[in-house]
Structures are given as structure tokens and as C-alpha cells.
N, C-alpha and C positions, 0 to 999 in steps of 0.2 A: 751399498749405493754410493756412499762417500768415497770409499776406496776406488771404485770403478771410475769415478769422476777424476780423482787425483792421478790414477794410473794413466788415463788418456791425456790429461794435461801435461804430465811429465814426459810421456812418450812423444807428444807433439813437439816438445821443447828439445828433443834429442837426448834425453837422459837414457843411459843403457838400462836394459830390462833387469839385469842383475842388481844394479844399484837401486832401482825402483823397488825390487823385491826386498832388498835389505832394509831400506828406509821404512817401508810400510810393514815389515815383518810378515810377509806372505811368500808363498812359493812362486817360482818362475812360471810354472804352468798356469797359475791364476793370472799372472801378468799377461801371458800370451793370450789367454781366452778373452781378457778384458780389452786388449788392443784389437783383436780380430772382431769383437762384437760391436755392432752398430747401435744396439739398444741396451739399456741398463738391465742388469740381471733381475729376474722376477721369480718369485716362488710360485710354482704351479703344483697345486695339491693333486695327487693322484686320486682319481675317482674310484671309490670303493663300492662294491655291490650293495644295493639297498633292498628293502622289502618290496618297494614298489617295482623294482626291476623285474621281479618274478612274474608280475602280472601286466607289465607295460605293453607287451606285444598284443595281448588280448584286448586291453583297454583301447589301444590305438586302432585296432580293427573295428571295435564298436563305434568309436568316434568317426571313423571313416564312413561307416554306414549311416550314422545319425549324429551329426556334430553337436546337436542341441540336447542330447540325452543327459538327464540330470545325473550328478555324481552318485546319488543314492541308488539309482537304478543300475548304474554301471557296477557298483559294489555288489549288488545282488546277482548280476549276471556272471561276474567273474568269481564270486565266492570270496570276496575280500574279508579277511578275518581280523584285520587290525583297526587302528583308530580311524573313525570317519573323518576327523579333521585332516589327518595326513592324506587320506584319499582325495578329499576336496581340494587341498592345496596342490597336489600333483596333477590332478585332472585340469585344474584352472591353469596350470603352467603349460600344458601341452595342447589344450583345447584350441587356442588361436591358430594352430597349424592346420586345423580342419574346418573351423567355423569361419565363414566369410565375415570379414570385419566391415562394419558400417562406419565409414569415416564422414565426419561432418566438420570440415575446417571452418574456422571463423576468420573472415577478412578484417583488416583494419580500415574502417570507413573514413572517407574524407568528406567533411561537411562544408557546404558553401556558406558564405557570410550572409546572414539575415534569412536563412532558409528554414531552419527547423528549431522548434522548442520541444524537447523531449519531456514527456509527462509520466508520472507514476505515483503510486501510493506506497508510503513507507509505514510499517506498523511497529512502532516502538514498544518494546516489552517493558512497559512501565504503567503502573496504576495511577490515574489522575483523580484527585479528590473533586467531587462535583457537588458537595454540600450534604447536610443531614447525615454525615458519617458514611456516605456512599462513595465508592470509587468506580472508575470505568476506564476502558482503553479505547483510544480513538485513532483513526488514520491521520497521516500527515500527507497532504498533497505536495509533491515536489515537482518543480519545473526548472529546466536548465537550457539555456541557449547553446546549441551544440558547437557553434563556432567559437564564441568568446568564453564559454564555460561559466557564464554568469548565472547563479542559481537564485531561486526563490523557493520558499517552503512555508506552509501554513497548516497547523492542526485544524481539522474540520470536524463537525459533530457526527457525521456519518458518511458512508460511501454511496448514499442515494444520489440520484441524478441532479436534483436542484443544488445540493451542497457541492457536488463536483463542479458544476457550472459556475457557482458563486466563487469557489476557490480558484478556478482557472481565470475568471475575470479579475480577481484580486492580483494574481500573479502577472497577468498581461499588463494590468495597470501599473504594477511595479516596474516592469520593463520600460514602459513609456511609449512603446509602439508595438505593432503586430507583426510577427514573423509570417512567412508564406505558408508554413505548414505546422501542424501540431501532431506529434507522434505519440500514440498510446498503444498499450497492449489491448487484449480483449476484455477489458473491464466491463462488467455487465451494465453499470450505470451509464456507460458511453454508447455501447452498442454491441451486437453480437453477429457473427457470421457475415461480416461485411456490410451490415445495415445499421446506420446510426439511428439513435432515438430521435423522435420528432423535435424535442426541445434542443437537442444537441445540434441537429441540422439547422434550426433557426438561429442558434447562437453563432454557428460558423458563418452562416449567410450574412448576419449583421456585421460580423468582424471582417468578412471577406477573406477568410482563412480556410485552408483545406485540412481536414482532420484525417489522418492515416492511421489505421490499426495494423500493428505488426502481425505477422503470421504466428499461429500457435507454436509453442516450444522453440521460439527463436529470440531469446532475450538479448542476444548480441546486437540486434537491430537498434535497440535503445540502450546500448552499453554505457553511454555517457551518464544518463540519469541513474542507471543501476549502480555504477561506481560511486556516484554522489550519495546514494542511499547507504552504501556500505561505509562511506566516510562519516555520515551522520551517526551511524551505529557505533563507530569506534572512536570518533573524536568529539562529538557533541554530547552524546548521552551519558557516558560514564561519569559517576560521581555527582550527578545532579539530582536534586529533588524539586518537586513542583507542587505549588499550592492549589492550582486550578488550571484549566485549559488556557485562560488568559495569561497566566504566569508562564506557562510553557511557551506560548507564542512570543511573549516578551523576551524570554531568554534566548529563544531561537533567533529572533530578529537581531539581537545584539551579537550573537555568534556569527550570523551571516554577514554582518557589516565587516567583521574582521576578515572573514574568508574572502570577501570580494576585493579586499586590498592586497591579496597575495597573488603571485603568478602561478597559474596552473602549469603542469608539466608540458614541455614543448612550446611554451609561449614566452615571448619577450616582454609582455606587458601584463599588468594585473587584470583581473576579471572586470573590474570597474572601468579601466581604460579600454579594454576590449569591447565592453558594452557601448561606450561612446562611439567607437568606430562602427560597430554593427548597426546601431540605430539608424544610421544614414541609409542603410539598405533594407529597412523594414517599413511596413505601411503605417498609416496614421490610425489613431484610435477613433472609433465611431463617436458621433455626437451624443448617442444615447447609450444607456446601460443595457447590454444585451443579455445579461444573465437571467435565466428563468428562476423565479423564486418559488418557494412553497406557496400554494394557493388553495383556499377552501371557500366555497360559496354555499351558504346554508341559511336556514331560518333559525333565529335564536329562540330556544325553547325555555320552558320554566326553569330548567336546570341551566342557569346562565353561564355555562362553561362551554368552551369549544376545544376540541382535541385536534392537534396538528403536530406532526413529528414525534408521535408517541408520548406526548405530554399534554396536560390540560391547563387552560388559562381562563380566568374569569373575565366576563364582559359586563359592562354597565347594564344592570337589569332593567333600566327604563326602556331599553330597546328590545325587550322580549316580544316576539311575534314579528319582528322586522327581518327583512333579508339583509344579511351582512356579508362582507368580503373580508377574508382573513389572508394576510400575506406574511411570510416569514423569510428573513435572510439569515446570515450567519450569526447575528447578534440580537435581532429585534423581531418581536411579533407585533403586528399592527392590525387592528380591527377597524373597519370603516363601513359606512352605509350612505349611499347616495353621494359618494365623494367626500363625506365628512368623517374625519378620524374620531372615533369614540373611545378607543382603548389602545394603550401601548404597554407592552411588557418586555422585559429582557428575556431572551431565549434561554430555556433550560437545556443543559447537555445531559445525555443519557436518556433513559426511558422511565415511564411510570411516575413522573413527577407532577406536581400541581402548583400553580401560581395563583394566589388569591389576593386581590386588592382589598384592603380593609374598607375603603370607601364603597366598594361594590356590595360588601356584606351589609354595611349600614343602610345603604339605599334599599336593598332587598328587604331588610327588616321593616323599614318604614312603609314600603309598598304592601307588605304582607299585613301589617297592622291596620292600614287603611282599608284593605279589602275585607278584613274580618269585622270591622265596625259597621255592620249592616244596619243597625238601628238609626244611624244618621243618614241613610240613603232614602230617596223618595220611594213611597210605597210600603216601607217597612213600619211596623207599629200601628197600622190601621186595622180596626176591628171589622170583620166581615160577617154579616148575619148568615147563619147556617139554615138549610132547608128543613121543613117538617116532613119527614118521610111517611108519617101516618096518613097524609092526604092521599098518597097513592093506594093505600089499603082501602080507603073509602071509595075511590073511583072504581076500582076493580072488584068491589064487594068481597074483600078478603077479610075473613075473621081470624084474628090472631088470638090463640088460646093463651 
């Protein structure tokens, strides 16, 4: 290769071929061939007969008749006596000549300013301690404005609809204004087959935002958030340990602040600067909180615990027998009756847990002791005269032996 280059350079400078051959220590014929050649010399290996070549004609005939025929069946039909791996590799090499290729090109989409926030769930492969020696894994709701690439992310307790709506409201509140559309995949908690869940529709109506679900098997539609999830996987997660879900969210929030100060690819401004520009093209936040919380309405029984979100929480036992309303958001469980809050607990993550307020246990003990002290109640301890049953024997002339 280097000799070919030198030969052509010297020949172009007018150096005689004989002198070129002498300087480079090669024959004049080699110099002649190099000067006449427009391309550098390449080694072309002569194809030698292979074992597959003996069967190739019959295999091609089978593929022409049935392009999708499995390699194992082809081997049986032609009597292939050699390695199955070699057969599969060679069949895979020539099959595209017969099987119609299904092409699915992906376009590069252009997003309008203030138009779309792409939403998704990221499932980090990390066990989070949740207390009592237990660990669990939780989804992270990610949202990113497609124009400015401004991201928000929050670990949530579950992928159930109330938690998804609460997480989305947290993200939109972080943006500070509302985009025209929210783009989701076919997440079950959002809706399926083009029909949104009732709470989701109410949420979008309050915000004045349109929620669009991408077609199945079309991840490129929300490629911005998909790439952000990959970025979380490779840049945020490695080398970190977490003490709790709250610690995870705290570390994630700190990392996001750094990322928002960087310029995304193809942009002349940071994500934070882009958000400032994009906010001018977005709608205002509603005056009320639109998120649908977990709710339970029931009558408090003797077992003064209520179950919500796969965990149990104690309630003031003085309200046994009353109708109670239970609401739960991402961090708090609240019990009320008649508009009066009677119990508040911090929400548990995971399932199968129980929260007991020591004051509730003590109140229940006192109520139970009072109930059992029947001697002190009216009507107890009074002697009542019993009837003489022998009178009935005399009335009916019954003789008792």
C-alpha cells in the first residue's frame, strides 16, 4: 500500500520508472502496474469449495418454495450430515435473498415548543430498604419536555393509577406550567386500547391537557424519554447505594439539578434556560390539585385498622362504628369523619406492612377495660327472685314421683 502511494507520487513528479524501481527495490513491472492502477492493490482471497456448497442448490430451492422454513427442517430435507450451527449460519446468510424484508424506518421527529411532555416508567435494578430488614423495587416516573429536554423524575410506591397521577402532578408542578399534550405508552394504569381510565380523564380535564398514548411496539414515538431513561441507567445509578425511597429521591433530585444545568445535544442553551423559554408557550397550572388520591370509605370495625395500598394502619378506636373516609397520597395516609381529621400516618412502601400508633393501643385497652367492668353498670349486681316451678305441677294435677 505504501509503495503504491510512493510510486504514484514519484511518477506524477516525473521521476523515470527505472529510477523509481531502483529507489524502492522493486521491479519495473510492479511500477508499471501501480501507475496504470486507479485503486490501491487489494488481496482477494480465492473462494474454496465448502461443505455447504454441496447442498446449497437444494437449500436454495427449498427457500424459494418456503422462505420461512426453519433451518432444522431444511437440514432434514437435504440430509445435512454436519454441524447444525454451520447450517444455521449459512441459511441465515442466504435467507434474506428469498424472505421479504419487513422494513420499519424510524424518523427523527421535530417537537414544537411547549407542545409535549413525554412520560414513562423506569425500573431501576436496585433493592431499596423499606424497614424491618425488608427491601423492594419500585418504579421511577420520568417526564421530559420534548423541546427543551428539561427532565423530572420521581420514585413512586407503585404503578397503580393513583400513584401515577400523583407522580405526574408532582412533575407538572415542577415544570411550573402545563404542556399541551402528555405522551404515554400503553401503561395499564393510564388506559388501554385508546380508552383512558376515568380518573385519568378527569385529571386531564382539570389540567386542560390532552393525553396521547403511543401505538404498540412504537417506542421511537417517545424516544426522548426513552433515551433519558437509558441516561439514568448509565449515569445516575452506577456506584450508588440507597437507604430508603426518600433517600433515592433526594439523590435523584440532586443529580437532576446538575443535569438541568448542562446543554443537551443540538441545543445552544442549557435545559434550565430552555425551560424558561418554553414556559412562555405553556398553559397555567389549575387553581386546585387535580390528582386523584387513594380513597376508601368504610365503617370502622372492632379491629380498628384500615387497609389501603396493601398495608394496614391503625385508627383511633373511639371512632369504632362510625363511617370514615381514608385518603392516601405519595407520603401520607389521612383518616377523617365528618370533615374532621382523626388519624394521620406516614405512608408505608411495599406491601404487607402495618403501622400502629401506641396511643391507639392504649385507648383501645382503656375502652376494653371499661366494657368489661360490668359490675359498675346500671342493672348489674341486682338479685332477681326466681319462680317456683312446683306451682305448675299443682295447677295441672301432676304428680312427681
